[in-house]
Kinemage of the C-alpha trace (Angstrom):
@kinemage 1
@onewidth
@group {chain A} dominant
@subgroup {mainchain}
@vectorlist {calphas} color= white
{ca arg a 1} P 16.464 -1.165 10.255
{ca val a 2} L 15.217 2.403 9.981
{ca leu a 3} L 16.226 2.502 6.328
{ca ser a 4} L 14.945 -0.986 5.504
{ca ser a 5} L 11.825 0.564 3.959
{ca lys a 6} L 10.281 3.945 3.284
{ca lys a 7} L 7.300 3.002 5.450
{ca arg a 8} L 9.521 2.352 8.467
{ca ser a 9} L 11.391 5.607 7.866
{ca arg a 10} L 8.136 7.559 7.773
{ca gly a 11} L 6.970 5.825 10.959
{ca ile a 12} L 10.124 6.797 12.839
{ca ile a 13} L 9.757 10.401 11.706
{ca ile a 14} L 6.086 10.517 12.768
{ca ile a 15} L 6.916 9.095 16.206
{ca thr a 16} L 9.702 11.640 16.687
{ca val a 17} L 7.417 14.509 15.696
{ca ala a 18} L 4.808 13.234 18.176
{ca val a 19} L 7.411 13.163 20.954
{ca leu a 20} L 8.427 16.700 19.992
{ca val a 21} L 4.813 17.890 20.257
{ca val a 22} L 4.444 16.229 23.668
{ca ser a 23} L 7.657 17.844 24.876
{ca phe a 24} L 6.437 21.291 23.818
{ca ala a 25} L 3.206 20.633 25.714
{ca leu a 26} L 5.323 20.137 28.852
{ca ile a 27} L 6.808 23.649 28.699
{ca pro a 28} L 4.171 25.104 31.104
{ca val a 29} L 5.015 22.301 33.541
{ca val a 30} L 8.720 23.172 33.373
{ca gly a 31} L 7.921 26.814 34.124
{ca leu a 32} L 9.359 30.169 33.102
{ca glu a 33} L 11.220 32.763 35.160
{ca phe a 34} L 13.642 35.599 34.532
{ca met a 35} L 16.657 34.321 36.471
{ca pro a 36} L 17.353 31.100 38.392
{ca glu a 37} L 16.674 31.304 42.091
{ca met a 38} L 19.985 32.103 43.778
{ca asp a 39} L 20.699 31.470 47.438
{ca gln a 40} L 22.528 34.631 48.534
{ca gly a 41} L 22.465 33.545 52.172
{ca ala a 42} L 20.408 36.550 53.252
{ca met a 43} L 16.810 37.603 53.889
{ca ser a 44} L 15.032 40.903 54.438
{ca leu a 45} L 12.226 41.474 56.930
{ca thr a 46} L 9.902 44.479 57.175
{ca val a 47} L 7.371 45.225 59.915
{ca glu a 48} L 4.469 47.656 59.696
{ca leu a 49} L 2.239 48.429 62.679
{ca pro a 50} L -0.967 50.514 62.576
{ca gln a 51} L -0.569 54.258 62.022
{ca gly a 52} L 0.045 56.061 65.297
{ca ser a 53} L 2.131 53.297 66.863
{ca asn a 54} L 5.189 54.676 68.641
{ca leu a 55} L 8.766 53.399 68.561
{ca asp a 56} L 8.357 51.535 71.859
{ca gln a 57} L 5.467 49.494 70.442
{ca thr a 58} L 7.404 48.824 67.243
{ca ala a 59} L 10.487 47.785 69.207
{ca ser a 60} L 8.403 45.448 71.373
{ca thr a 61} L 6.942 43.720 68.306
{ca leu a 62} L 10.388 43.448 66.776
{ca gln a 63} L 11.717 41.894 69.974
{ca thr a 64} L 9.041 39.190 69.721
{ca ile a 65} L 10.062 38.543 66.125
{ca his a 66} L 13.747 38.298 67.048
{ca glu a 67} L 12.988 35.776 69.783
{ca arg a 68} L 11.328 33.530 67.208
{ca leu a 69} L 14.123 34.045 64.694
{ca gly a 70} L 16.623 32.967 67.330
{ca lys a 71} L 15.149 29.457 67.263
{ca his a 72} L 16.452 28.925 63.720
{ca pro a 73} L 20.053 27.652 63.625
{ca glu a 74} L 20.225 28.705 59.973
{ca ile a 75} L 20.338 32.387 61.015
{ca ser a 76} L 23.748 33.872 61.771
{ca his a 77} L 22.864 37.426 62.823
{ca val a 78} L 20.212 40.125 62.402
{ca ile a 79} L 20.701 43.864 61.823
{ca thr a 80} L 17.641 45.995 62.623
{ca asn a 81} L 16.600 49.535 61.707
{ca leu a 82} L 13.745 51.111 63.672
{ca gly a 83} L 11.696 53.842 62.045
{ca ser a 84} L 12.027 52.829 58.407
{ca ala a 85} L 11.115 50.003 56.051
{ca gly a 86} L 13.429 50.184 53.081
{ca tyr a 87} L 14.789 53.320 51.469
{ca val a 88} L 11.535 55.281 51.121
{ca asp a 89} L 9.020 54.471 53.855
{ca thr a 90} L 9.703 56.041 57.244
{ca gly a 91} L 7.637 56.282 60.408
{ca thr a 92} L 7.534 55.275 64.046
{ca asn a 93} L 5.321 52.322 63.105
{ca leu a 94} L 7.899 50.833 60.709
{ca ala a 95} L 10.980 48.659 61.128
{ca ser a 96} L 13.202 46.532 58.944
{ca ser a 97} L 15.820 43.846 59.470
{ca ser a 98} L 18.606 42.375 57.375
{ca ile a 99} L 19.047 38.694 58.184
{ca lys a 100} L 22.320 36.937 57.400
{ca leu a 101} L 22.321 33.134 57.171
{ca val a 102} L 25.101 30.671 57.897
{ca glu a 103} L 27.032 29.009 55.084
{ca pro a 104} L 24.978 26.730 52.765
{ca asn a 105} L 26.822 23.591 53.889
{ca arg a 106} L 25.689 24.249 57.475
{ca arg a 107} L 21.947 24.435 56.768
{ca lys a 108} L 19.326 22.219 55.153
{ca leu a 109} L 17.068 25.016 53.876
{ca asn a 110} L 17.885 27.587 51.237
{ca ser a 111} L 17.064 31.248 51.831
{ca lys a 112} L 13.709 31.112 50.028
{ca gln a 113} L 12.544 27.997 51.873
{ca leu a 114} L 13.519 29.575 55.189
{ca ala a 115} L 11.768 32.842 54.278
{ca asp a 116} L 8.538 30.952 53.550
{ca arg a 117} L 8.794 29.085 56.860
{ca val a 118} L 9.491 32.243 58.880
{ca thr a 119} L 6.569 34.013 57.175
{ca arg a 120} L 4.193 31.272 58.337
{ca glu a 121} L 5.620 31.316 61.872
{ca leu a 122} L 5.182 35.080 62.250
{ca ala a 123} L 1.659 35.210 60.808
{ca asp a 124} L 0.014 35.045 64.263
{ca ile a 125} L 1.630 38.222 65.643
{ca pro a 126} L -1.294 40.643 66.157
{ca asn a 127} L -1.598 44.096 64.576
{ca ala a 128} L 1.561 43.657 62.539
{ca arg a 129} L 2.080 43.381 58.815
{ca ile a 130} L 5.250 41.334 58.388
{ca lys a 131} L 6.976 40.545 55.120
{ca val a 132} L 9.941 38.186 54.866
{ca ser a 133} L 11.732 37.812 51.535
{ca ala a 134} L 14.855 36.058 50.339
{ca val a 135} L 17.552 38.249 48.854
{ca ser a 136} L 17.871 36.759 45.380
{ca ser a 137} L 19.913 37.167 42.176
{ca gly a 138} L 22.127 39.827 43.696
{ca phe a 139} L 19.503 42.533 43.142
{ca gly a 140} L 18.251 42.860 46.724
{ca glu a 141} L 14.838 41.836 47.965
{ca asp a 142} L 13.154 39.257 45.777
{ca thr a 143} L 9.904 41.027 44.856
{ca gly a 144} L 9.372 38.743 41.886
{ca leu a 145} L 6.177 40.306 40.563
{ca glu a 146} L 5.409 43.982 40.054
{ca phe a 147} L 2.710 45.952 38.262
{ca tyr a 148} L 1.231 49.444 38.360
{ca leu a 149} L -2.336 50.724 38.544
{ca gln a 150} L -2.289 54.138 36.850
{ca gly a 151} L -4.882 56.898 36.962
{ca gln a 152} L -5.477 60.469 38.129
{ca asp a 153} L -7.850 60.427 41.106
{ca asn a 154} L -6.423 59.250 44.444
{ca ala a 155} L -9.787 58.173 45.842
{ca arg a 156} L -10.626 56.134 42.746
{ca leu a 157} L -7.169 54.553 42.756
{ca glu a 158} L -7.683 53.539 46.377
{ca gln a 159} L -11.016 51.872 45.537
{ca leu a 160} L -9.504 49.996 42.593
{ca lys a 161} L -6.518 49.000 44.721
{ca thr a 162} L -8.829 47.335 47.230
{ca thr a 163} L -10.725 45.542 44.441
{ca ile a 164} L -7.541 44.260 42.805
{ca thr a 165} L -6.003 43.207 46.116
{ca asn a 166} L -9.074 41.162 47.043
{ca arg a 167} L -9.108 39.591 43.575
{ca ile a 168} L -5.482 38.388 43.504
{ca lys a 169} L -4.468 37.960 47.152
{ca asp a 170} L -5.245 34.217 47.202
{ca thr a 171} L -3.573 33.433 43.857
{ca pro a 172} L -1.669 30.121 44.170
{ca gly a 173} L 2.067 30.738 44.461
{ca leu a 174} L 1.664 34.444 45.309
{ca ile a 175} L 3.118 35.610 48.635
{ca asn a 176} L 3.949 38.896 50.376
{ca leu a 177} L 1.444 40.925 48.353
{ca asp a 178} L 1.999 44.603 49.085
{ca thr a 179} L 1.151 48.024 47.648
{ca ser a 180} L 2.886 51.391 47.667
{ca thr a 181} L 0.009 53.114 49.475
{ca arg a 182} L -0.093 53.334 53.239
{ca gly a 183} L -2.606 54.634 55.719
{ca gly a 184} L -2.329 58.413 55.824
{ca arg a 185} L -0.914 60.205 58.831
{ca ser a 186} L -3.245 62.209 61.064
{ca glu a 187} L -3.108 65.898 60.280
{ca leu a 188} L -4.809 69.067 61.407
{ca thr a 189} L -6.539 71.032 58.661
{ca ile a 190} L -7.180 74.767 59.033
{ca thr a 191} L -9.566 76.122 56.371
{ca pro a 192} L -9.900 79.936 56.423
{ca lys a 193} L -13.387 81.472 56.350
{ca arg a 194} L -12.779 84.103 53.703
{ca ala a 195} L -15.949 86.132 54.308
{ca glu a 196} L -15.492 86.382 58.098
{ca met a 197} L -11.809 87.221 57.696
{ca ala a 198} L -12.555 89.971 55.191
{ca ala a 199} L -15.179 91.454 57.514
{ca val a 200} L -12.664 92.009 60.332
{ca gly a 201} L -9.631 92.650 58.123
{ca ala a 202} L -7.785 89.414 59.013
{ca thr a 203} L -5.253 87.758 56.732
{ca val a 204} L -3.931 84.231 56.397
{ca tyr a 205} L -0.690 85.508 57.870
{ca asp a 206} L -2.529 86.459 61.072
{ca leu a 207} L -3.880 82.913 61.402
{ca ala a 208} L -0.509 81.335 60.673
{ca leu a 209} L 1.243 83.584 63.183
{ca ala a 210} L -1.216 82.675 65.938
{ca leu a 211} L -0.902 78.954 65.209
{ca arg a 212} L 2.875 79.069 65.110
{ca ala a 213} L 3.044 80.978 68.382
{ca ala a 214} L 0.755 78.470 70.092
{ca val a 215} L 2.194 75.234 68.705
{ca glu a 216} L 5.870 75.902 67.984
{ca gly a 217} L 6.359 78.994 70.110
{ca met a 218} L 7.938 82.318 69.215
{ca val a 219} L 11.050 84.087 70.410
{ca ser a 220} L 9.873 86.974 72.562
{ca thr a 221} L 13.217 88.277 73.790
{ca gln a 222} L 16.829 87.302 74.434
{ca tyr a 223} L 18.730 86.651 77.616
{ca his a 224} L 22.317 87.863 77.763
{ca glu a 225} L 24.946 86.300 79.974
{ca gly a 226} L 28.420 87.613 79.363
{ca asp a 227} L 29.171 87.257 75.666
{ca asn a 228} L 26.453 84.618 75.202
{ca gln a 229} L 22.931 85.329 74.006
{ca tyr a 230} L 20.010 82.940 74.532
{ca asp a 231} L 16.573 83.069 72.874
{ca ile a 232} L 13.544 82.976 75.127
{ca lys a 233} L 10.682 81.215 73.361
{ca leu a 234} L 7.109 81.271 74.640
{ca ser a 235} L 4.584 78.598 73.648
{ca leu a 236} L 1.547 76.825 75.031
{ca glu a 237} L 1.758 73.446 76.727
{ca asp a 238} L 1.039 70.418 74.538
{ca ala a 239} L -2.131 69.725 76.514
{ca ala a 240} L -3.504 73.104 75.420
{ca val a 241} L -3.348 72.281 71.701
{ca asp a 242} L -4.029 68.533 71.528
{ca ser a 243} L -7.558 68.668 70.042
{ca pro a 244} L -9.436 70.606 67.329
{ca asp a 245} L -11.652 72.249 69.959
{ca lys a 246} L -8.687 73.562 71.946
{ca ile a 247} L -6.979 74.834 68.814
{ca gly a 248} L -10.228 76.491 67.751
{ca asn a 249} L -10.219 78.439 71.043
{ca leu a 250} L -6.824 79.984 70.339
{ca ser a 251} L -6.796 83.753 70.258
{ca val a 252} L -6.049 85.619 67.035
{ca val a 253} L -5.373 89.341 67.380
{ca val a 254} L -6.523 91.447 64.422
{ca asn a 255} L -6.176 95.227 64.603
{ca tyr a 256} L -5.793 94.977 68.379
{ca gln a 257} L -9.049 93.002 68.645
{ca pro a 258} L -8.994 89.345 69.839
{ca tyr a 259} L -10.965 86.692 67.946
{ca leu a 260} L -11.247 82.957 68.390
{ca leu a 261} L -9.559 80.953 65.661
{ca ser a 262} L -12.815 79.032 65.173
{ca gln a 263} L -14.522 82.335 64.240
{ca leu a 264} L -12.129 82.864 61.341
{ca ala a 265} L -11.420 79.291 60.207
{ca asp a 266} L -12.732 75.734 60.285
{ca val a 267} L -10.533 73.404 62.341
{ca ser a 268} L -10.663 69.643 61.774
{ca phe a 269} L -8.606 66.491 62.113
{ca gly a 270} L -8.193 64.301 59.052
{ca glu a 271} L -5.986 61.758 57.362
{ca gly a 272} L -3.431 63.100 54.927
{ca thr a 273} L -1.836 61.312 52.005
{ca asn a 274} L 1.328 59.554 53.113
{ca arg a 275} L 2.926 59.222 49.678
{ca ile a 276} L 1.913 59.747 46.044
{ca thr a 277} L 3.691 57.664 43.406
{ca his a 278} L 3.853 58.766 39.777
{ca arg a 279} L 4.660 56.772 36.648
{ca asp a 280} L 4.500 58.065 33.073
{ca arg a 281} L 3.009 61.369 34.287
{ca ser a 282} L 0.125 59.560 36.005
{ca lys a 283} L -0.560 58.795 39.633
{ca ala a 284} L 0.096 55.140 40.323
{ca val a 285} L -0.302 52.416 42.915
{ca val a 286} L 2.553 49.913 42.834
{ca phe a 287} L 1.698 46.256 43.529
{ca thr a 288} L 4.566 43.959 44.505
{ca ala a 289} L 4.587 40.305 45.511
{ca gly a 290} L 6.910 37.360 45.832
{ca val a 291} L 6.761 33.885 44.351
{ca ala a 292} L 6.387 30.978 46.762
{ca glu a 293} L 8.810 28.082 46.895
{ca gly a 294} L 7.893 25.507 44.267
{ca ala a 295} L 6.116 28.012 42.000
{ca thr a 296} L 7.560 29.826 38.990
{ca met a 297} L 7.188 33.484 38.180
{ca gly a 298} L 5.751 32.794 34.733
{ca asp a 299} L 2.951 30.638 36.141
{ca val a 300} L 2.119 33.150 38.874
{ca ile a 301} L 2.073 36.062 36.417
{ca ser a 302} L -0.271 34.138 34.115
{ca ala a 303} L -2.606 33.343 37.023
{ca val a 304} L -2.645 36.973 38.196
{ca lys a 305} L -3.298 38.286 34.673
{ca glu a 306} L -6.195 35.853 34.311
{ca arg a 307} L -7.798 37.186 37.501
{ca leu a 308} L -7.217 40.797 36.487
{ca glu a 309} L -9.113 40.283 33.225
{ca asp a 310} L -12.409 40.517 35.142
{ca val a 311} L -11.527 43.847 36.777
{ca glu a 312} L -13.355 46.687 35.023
{ca leu a 313} L -11.186 49.804 34.886
{ca pro a 314} L -12.704 53.246 34.235
{ca arg a 315} L -11.570 55.236 31.250
{ca gly a 316} L -8.117 56.706 31.861
{ca tyr a 317} L -7.073 53.921 34.243
{ca lys a 318} L -4.827 51.026 33.247
{ca ile a 319} L -2.578 48.274 34.579
{ca val a 320} L 1.052 48.274 33.435
{ca trp a 321} L 3.453 45.446 34.205
{ca gly a 322} L 6.965 46.218 35.393
{ca gly a 323} L 9.869 44.811 37.387
{ca ser a 324} L 10.842 41.201 36.765
{ca ala a 325} L 7.571 40.547 34.934
{ca glu a 326} L 8.399 43.222 32.358
{ca met a 327} L 11.960 41.934 32.014
{ca leu a 328} L 10.647 38.390 31.603
{ca gly a 329} L 8.473 39.369 28.645
{ca glu a 330} L 11.289 41.325 27.017
{ca met a 331} L 13.701 38.450 27.601
{ca val a 332} L 11.450 35.912 25.861
{ca lys a 333} L 10.997 38.206 22.840
{ca asp a 334} L 14.718 38.946 22.575
{ca met a 335} L 15.691 35.294 22.952
{ca leu a 336} L 13.251 34.221 20.230
{ca lys a 337} L 14.692 36.838 17.879
{ca thr a 338} L 18.219 35.701 18.709
{ca leu a 339} L 17.309 32.040 18.160
{ca ile a 340} L 15.751 32.779 14.767
{ca leu a 341} L 18.824 34.781 13.751
{ca ala a 342} L 21.154 31.992 14.904
{ca val a 343} L 19.213 29.390 12.889
{ca leu a 344} L 19.166 31.646 9.807
{ca leu a 345} L 22.903 32.322 9.922
{ca thr a 346} L 23.628 28.632 10.470
{ca tyr a 347} L 21.460 27.730 7.476
{ca met a 348} L 23.282 30.232 5.259
{ca leu a 349} L 26.651 28.845 6.318
{ca leu a 350} L 25.593 25.218 5.767
{ca ala a 351} L 24.060 25.999 2.378
{ca ala a 352} L 27.337 27.556 1.269
{ca met a 353} L 29.388 24.641 2.584
{ca leu a 354} L 27.195 21.854 1.160
{ca glu a 355} L 26.258 23.734 -2.025
{ca asn a 356} L 22.693 22.594 -1.452
{ca leu a 357} L 19.581 24.411 -0.257
{ca val a 358} L 17.665 21.378 1.034
{ca gln a 359} L 20.208 19.400 3.026
{ca pro a 360} L 20.863 22.257 5.496
{ca leu a 361} L 17.209 21.928 6.479
{ca phe a 362} L 17.851 18.277 7.423
{ca ile a 363} L 20.827 19.351 9.502
{ca leu a 364} L 18.868 22.093 11.248
{ca gly a 365} L 16.285 19.444 12.072
{ca thr a 366} L 18.668 18.438 14.862
{ca val a 367} L 17.778 21.657 16.705
{ca pro a 368} L 14.186 20.636 17.603
{ca leu a 369} L 15.566 17.169 18.376
{ca ala a 370} L 17.848 18.814 20.914
{ca val a 371} L 14.879 20.735 22.343
{ca ile a 372} L 13.266 17.388 23.210
{ca gly a 373} L 16.254 16.567 25.385
{ca val a 374} L 16.336 20.068 26.843
{ca ile a 375} L 12.703 20.023 27.969
{ca phe a 376} L 12.842 16.570 29.526
{ca ser a 377} L 16.186 17.261 31.240
{ca leu a 378} L 14.848 20.486 32.767
{ca leu a 379} L 11.684 18.696 33.862
{ca ile a 380} L 13.579 15.840 35.513
{ca ser a 381} L 16.099 18.125 37.233
{ca gly a 382} L 13.494 20.591 38.496
{ca gln a 383} L 15.039 23.529 36.626
{ca thr a 384} L 13.074 26.113 34.651
{ca phe a 385} L 13.305 28.075 31.443
{ca asn a 386} L 15.178 31.261 32.329
{ca leu a 387} L 17.797 33.599 30.933
{ca val a 388} L 20.615 31.082 31.413
{ca ser a 389} L 18.806 28.044 30.010
{ca leu a 390} L 17.502 29.990 26.994
{ca met a 391} L 21.018 31.246 26.240
{ca ser a 392} L 22.226 27.649 26.423
{ca ile a 393} L 19.604 26.583 23.857
{ca ile a 394} L 20.937 29.226 21.460
{ca met a 395} L 24.444 27.868 22.023
{ca leu a 396} L 23.178 24.391 21.151
{ca val a 397} L 22.211 25.564 17.656
{ca gly a 398} L 25.855 25.747 16.661
{ca ile a 399} L 26.835 22.515 18.406
{ca val a 400} L 24.166 19.905 17.671
{ca val a 401} L 24.437 20.384 13.895
{ca asn a 402} L 27.986 19.014 13.907
{ca asn a 403} L 26.887 15.378 14.091
{ca ala a 404} L 24.481 15.779 11.183
{ca ile a 405} L 27.187 17.516 9.150
{ca leu a 406} L 29.508 14.546 9.677
{ca leu a 407} L 26.840 12.110 8.464
{ca leu a 408} L 25.582 14.014 5.436
{ca asp a 409} L 28.979 15.200 4.283
{ca tyr a 410} L 30.286 11.631 4.226
{ca ala a 411} L 27.090 10.323 2.594
{ca asn a 412} L 27.317 12.980 -0.135
{ca leu a 413} L 30.944 12.073 -0.749
{ca arg a 414} L 30.140 8.378 -1.177
{ca arg a 415} L 27.165 9.124 -3.443
{ca lys a 416} L 29.409 11.169 -5.719
{ca gln a 417} L 31.535 8.048 -5.970
{ca gly a 418} L 28.546 6.195 -7.403
{ca ile a 419} L 26.965 4.187 -4.584
{ca ser a 420} L 23.245 4.309 -3.705
{ca ala a 421} L 21.720 6.545 -1.053
{ca tyr a 422} L 20.957 3.557 1.157
{ca glu a 423} L 24.516 2.246 1.007
{ca ala a 424} L 25.966 5.730 1.479
{ca leu a 425} L 23.912 6.283 4.634
{ca met a 426} L 24.736 2.859 6.057
{ca glu a 427} L 28.424 3.404 5.481
{ca ala a 428} L 28.263 6.947 6.893
{ca gly a 429} L 26.580 5.668 10.042
{ca glu a 430} L 29.185 2.949 10.571
{ca thr a 431} L 32.124 5.217 9.804
{ca lys a 432} L 31.034 8.288 11.769
{ca leu a 433} L 29.404 6.559 14.741
{ca lys a 434} L 32.578 6.536 16.812
{ca pro a 435} L 33.515 10.194 16.147
{ca ile a 436} L 29.950 11.273 16.950
{ca ile a 437} L 29.908 9.348 20.232
{ca met a 438} L 33.384 10.552 21.227
{ca ser a 439} L 32.706 14.224 20.509
{ca thr a 440} L 29.328 14.109 22.257
{ca leu a 441} L 30.694 12.370 25.343
{ca ala a 442} L 33.606 14.797 25.530
{ca ile a 443} L 31.248 17.769 25.727
{ca val a 444} L 28.805 15.992 28.071
{ca ile a 445} L 31.543 14.970 30.503
{ca gly a 446} L 32.920 18.500 30.430
{ca met a 447} L 29.480 19.856 31.325
{ca leu a 448} L 28.869 17.312 34.103
{ca pro a 449} L 30.414 19.390 36.949
{ca met a 450} L 28.258 22.356 35.916
{ca ala a 451} L 25.100 20.240 35.801
{ca leu a 452} L 25.832 18.762 39.235
{ca gly a 453} L 26.433 22.203 40.736
{ca val a 454} L 29.936 21.430 41.960
{ca gly a 455} L 31.084 24.318 44.139
{ca pro a 456} L 28.727 26.625 46.066
{ca ala a 457} L 29.580 29.907 44.336
{ca gly a 458} L 27.155 30.631 41.509
{ca lys a 459} L 25.987 27.061 41.086
{ca glu a 460} L 22.406 28.244 40.502
{ca leu a 461} L 23.607 29.976 37.321
{ca arg a 462} L 25.822 27.118 36.156
{ca met a 463} L 23.424 24.230 36.670
{ca pro a 464} L 20.802 25.231 34.042
{ca met a 465} L 23.520 25.639 31.412
{ca gly a 466} L 25.076 22.253 32.164
{ca ile a 467} L 21.709 20.470 32.247
{ca val a 468} L 20.525 22.040 28.972
{ca met a 469} L 23.770 21.232 27.179
{ca met a 470} L 23.887 17.631 28.421
{ca gly a 471} L 20.232 16.845 27.754
{ca gly a 472} L 20.199 18.502 24.346
{ca leu a 473} L 23.432 16.908 23.145
{ca leu a 474} L 22.650 13.366 24.305
{ca val a 475} L 19.162 13.242 22.791
{ca ser a 476} L 20.121 15.024 19.575
{ca ala a 477} L 23.149 12.758 19.065
{ca phe a 478} L 20.994 9.652 19.385
{ca leu a 479} L 18.143 10.928 17.231
{ca thr a 480} L 20.530 12.346 14.633
{ca leu a 481} L 21.699 8.804 13.864
{ca val a 482} L 18.061 7.823 13.249
{ca ile a 483} L 16.072 10.797 11.972
{ca ile a 484} L 18.580 12.510 9.688
{ca pro a 485} L 19.246 9.342 7.632
{ca ala a 486} L 15.483 8.762 7.383
{ca phe a 487} L 14.867 12.283 6.057
{ca tyr a 488} L 17.789 11.994 3.688
{ca tyr a 489} L 16.678 8.618 2.384
{ca leu a 490} L 13.080 9.738 1.792
{ca thr a 491} L 13.944 12.928 -0.066
{ca thr a 492} L 16.888 12.052 -2.296
{ca lys a 493} L 16.080 11.396 -5.944
{ca gln a 494} L 18.144 8.251 -6.063
{ca ala a 495} L 16.294 6.831 -3.063
{ca lys a 496} L 12.974 7.434 -4.794
{ca ser a 497} L 14.125 5.430 -7.772
{ca asp a 498} L 15.629 2.629 -5.671
């Protein structure tokens, strides 16, 4: 019926192109991410209390957290480290925990769903910044999104950090927003008064010696007992040096004359920088965040970038994307280049085989037909475009053309024997229908266990490949029997004269 008239053939082609356009419009709905979400059966938890909190306070908060974690049967055991949060941050106000979950068949929630639930449950703990993340893709904590604010001035970076944080913190799908900067630790600053010191002949060494003797103590003599020798260190009590005023009253001896430290230096308490991060020879603030369950990294990145467009950065300051976001952009570019190369090489091979420059274009028309099936299959299954699914699309280029080759090769053979294009296509369809169906079903059935995620190990990586292959092959096989003959019939010279 498709070939009964040129008008009907054109109509079928127009409808197919319209469906293709609609399917491409659904790509944002499908979503884009670097790797499929993998349930590694583990979570990480970090706790940060206000600066100055001691280990007892941190341990008490952690005990409260553990009591709440114990209510979840999905959790097998928890390993805790007091005094650090990760590999870099250390302090008495920090703690971290590694949470191991039970086997997947013994729980209803995956690691990311459980992490989101635990995050909500722990949100009411006062004076504690708690971050719970699923360990994903075998690369440790699932940060998901990462970018850098680069500049030179620490104070200006801190102001911009606050502005950016307020702008993006309520972005839909964004969770566990964090930065590399922390509240500075309290420190005592001694600033020498150069003029006063020069007037009495004092040096910086004199000030340092007096401070060290008062705070750390100095060895004044040794005590000998038998063959053993013990140092005797003299120092002031902690209560004598616990404020700027008391430290300012310390005695500094210069040329056998005592002076107060406050006469020779300014003494003040302040907040020092806890950590300075550099990237590309510039000071940087690192922003990290996770992606909530049900959201995709590509959508969240797009939403964050849209909000950052309104942030005015001074000259010399810029935002640079990194982490999974950077890898995602590079992956898309590389996959597009690979797809174009695969299509080009396939065209060259088909042109050489068919000794025709036009017919390979008809055959390669099965590739976008397969994409229709790919997009709808991913949408229905809840999968996304990622490294695995994009690799599977490239694999489809060399597979979906086989059905079109069978049709056109047989049609060309029959036309050389003198029959019309219409008759050649009808006969090719009848003759090659069974081989096309059998070969397609063989591949689809072989991919079915992968698409269903049979077996717990690595199923998150296998499912996108199976779904893409099945959806692309089934739709392309069906449409190949309709669209390719229509194209062929409309463009052959004999058909135009029929």
